[in-house]
C-alpha positions in Angstrom: 5.2 -39.7 -120.0 7.9 -42.2 -120.5 6.9 -46.0 -121.2 3.7 -45.1 -122.8 2.6 -45.6 -126.4 3.7 -42.6 -128.7 6.4 -41.4 -126.2 3.7 -40.4 -123.8 1.8 -38.3 -126.6 -2.0 -38.8 -126.8 -4.3 -37.8 -129.6 -7.4 -35.9 -128.8 -10.4 -37.4 -130.7 -11.6 -34.5 -132.6 -10.1 -34.0 -136.0 -8.9 -30.4 -136.9 -11.2 -28.4 -138.7 -10.5 -25.8 -141.8 -8.9 -23.5 -139.3 -6.7 -26.3 -137.8 -3.9 -28.3 -139.1 -4.0 -29.2 -142.8 -4.7 -33.3 -143.4 -7.0 -33.3 -140.7 -4.7 -35.1 -138.2 -5.7 -35.5 -134.7 -4.2 -32.9 -132.1 -1.4 -34.6 -129.9 -0.8 -33.6 -126.4 1.1 -34.9 -123.2 0.2 -34.6 -119.9 4.0 -34.3 -118.6 4.2 -30.6 -119.1 1.1 -29.9 -117.4 2.0 -32.3 -114.2 5.4 -30.7 -114.1 3.9 -27.3 -114.0 1.4 -28.6 -111.3 4.3 -29.9 -109.3 6.2 -26.6 -109.2 3.2 -25.0 -108.4 3.0 -27.4 -105.3 6.6 -26.8 -104.7 6.0 -23.1 -104.3 2.9 -23.8 -101.9 5.7 -25.8 -99.5 8.4 -23.3 -99.9 6.2 -20.3 -98.9 5.0 -22.4 -96.0 7.5 -21.5 -93.3 7.8 -17.8 -94.7 5.0 -16.2 -92.3 6.7 -17.7 -89.3 10.2 -16.7 -90.2 9.0 -13.0 -90.8 7.3 -13.3 -87.2 10.5 -14.4 -85.7 12.7 -11.5 -87.5 10.0 -9.0 -86.4 10.3 -10.2 -82.7 14.0 -9.9 -82.9 13.3 -6.1 -84.0 10.7 -5.4 -81.3 12.9 -6.8 -78.5 16.0 -5.1 -79.9 14.2 -2.0 -79.8 13.9 -2.1 -75.9 12.1 0.1 -73.3 14.6 3.1 -74.1 13.7 3.5 -77.8 12.6 6.9 -78.9 9.6 8.2 -80.4 11.1 7.9 -84.0 12.0 4.2 -83.3 8.6 3.4 -82.0 7.1 5.0 -85.1 9.4 2.7 -87.4 8.4 -0.4 -85.5 4.5 0.7 -86.1 5.3 1.0 -89.7 7.4 -2.3 -89.8 4.2 -3.8 -88.3 2.0 -2.6 -91.2 4.6 -3.6 -93.8 4.6 -7.2 -92.1 1.1 -7.6 -92.1 1.1 -6.7 -95.8 3.7 -9.3 -96.7 1.8 -11.8 -94.6 -1.3 -11.2 -96.9 0.9 -11.5 -99.9 2.5 -14.9 -98.8 -1.0 -16.2 -97.9 -2.3 -15.1 -101.4 0.7 -16.6 -103.4 0.2 -20.0 -101.5 -3.4 -19.9 -102.2 -2.9 -18.9 -105.9 -0.2 -21.7 -106.4 -2.4 -24.3 -104.8 -5.2 -23.4 -107.0 -3.0 -23.4 -110.1 -1.8 -27.0 -109.2 -5.3 -28.1 -109.2 -6.3 -26.3 -112.4 -3.4 -27.7 -114.3 -4.1 -31.5 -113.3 -7.6 -30.5 -114.3 -6.3 -30.0 -117.8 -4.9 -33.4 -117.9 -7.8 -35.1 -116.7 -9.9 -33.3 -119.4 -7.3 -34.1 -122.0 -7.4 -37.7 -120.8 -11.2 -37.6 -121.2 -10.9 -36.5 -124.7 -8.7 -39.0 -125.3 -10.8 -41.8 -124.3 -14.0 -40.5 -126.4 
């Protein structure tokens, strides 16, 4: 993060072992990329927020456009569209839930890194 010592990079307390970097240097990290990714996931949650209501409004328009004089084929198509709409609504909610969960997990990484740095 800008304005912090080492240009925002921190050092984790444990030194690298035999399988790690040569010279026993500490692992350097920055919370910035993790926090930017968490912010991106939050923005996706926000962006997807109105999608269900927009889908509902579009569906209402289709149903209203079919009218009372619609034939059996049109009614069958509307029933199929309802099934597709329900599927998309589930997918939208799943995506919002996953993005929200991911944002929290990314922030938890930063907190974990900060704890390791303080030890």
